[in-house]
C-alpha positions in Angstrom: 85.5 79.2 75.1 84.8 76.8 77.7 81.2 75.5 77.4 79.5 73.0 80.0 78.6 69.8 78.5 75.5 69.2 80.7 73.1 71.6 82.5 73.9 72.1 86.1 71.1 71.0 88.5 69.2 73.4 90.9 70.8 71.6 94.0 74.4 72.1 92.7 73.6 75.8 92.0 71.9 76.4 95.3 75.0 74.7 96.9 77.5 76.9 95.3 75.3 80.0 96.2 75.2 78.9 99.9 79.0 78.4 100.1 79.6 81.9 98.5 77.3 83.5 101.1 78.8 81.5 104.0 82.2 83.0 103.0 81.0 86.5 103.0 79.5 85.9 106.5 82.8 84.7 107.9 84.8 87.6 106.2 82.4 90.0 107.8 82.9 88.3 111.3 86.6 88.5 110.9 86.6 92.1 109.8 84.3 93.1 112.8 86.6 91.2 115.2 89.6 92.8 114.0 88.1 96.2 114.2 87.1 95.6 117.8 90.5 94.5 118.7 92.1 97.6 117.2 89.8 100.0 118.9 90.1 98.2 122.3 94.0 98.2 122.0 94.4 94.5 122.4 95.3 93.7 118.7 98.5 91.8 118.4 100.3 91.5 115.2 98.5 94.2 113.5 100.4 97.3 112.7 98.7 100.6 111.9 100.0 104.2 111.6 99.4 106.6 114.5 99.4 110.4 114.0 101.5 112.1 116.7 101.0 115.6 115.1 98.0 117.6 116.4 96.2 119.8 113.9 96.0 123.0 116.2 99.5 123.1 117.5 100.9 124.8 114.4 99.3 128.0 115.0 
């Protein structure tokens, strides 16, 4: 099992944490942008299924 040789400094730990949090922010921004593009109908290069059947038409 791998064990670190020296204690990691608080600065290095905080730097890793900040990077991790920044990646989450960027991912959320991209997801929101994609969602808005799909809903507005201007999405290019994104394929999603569209139901052509209506639920009440079979009666």
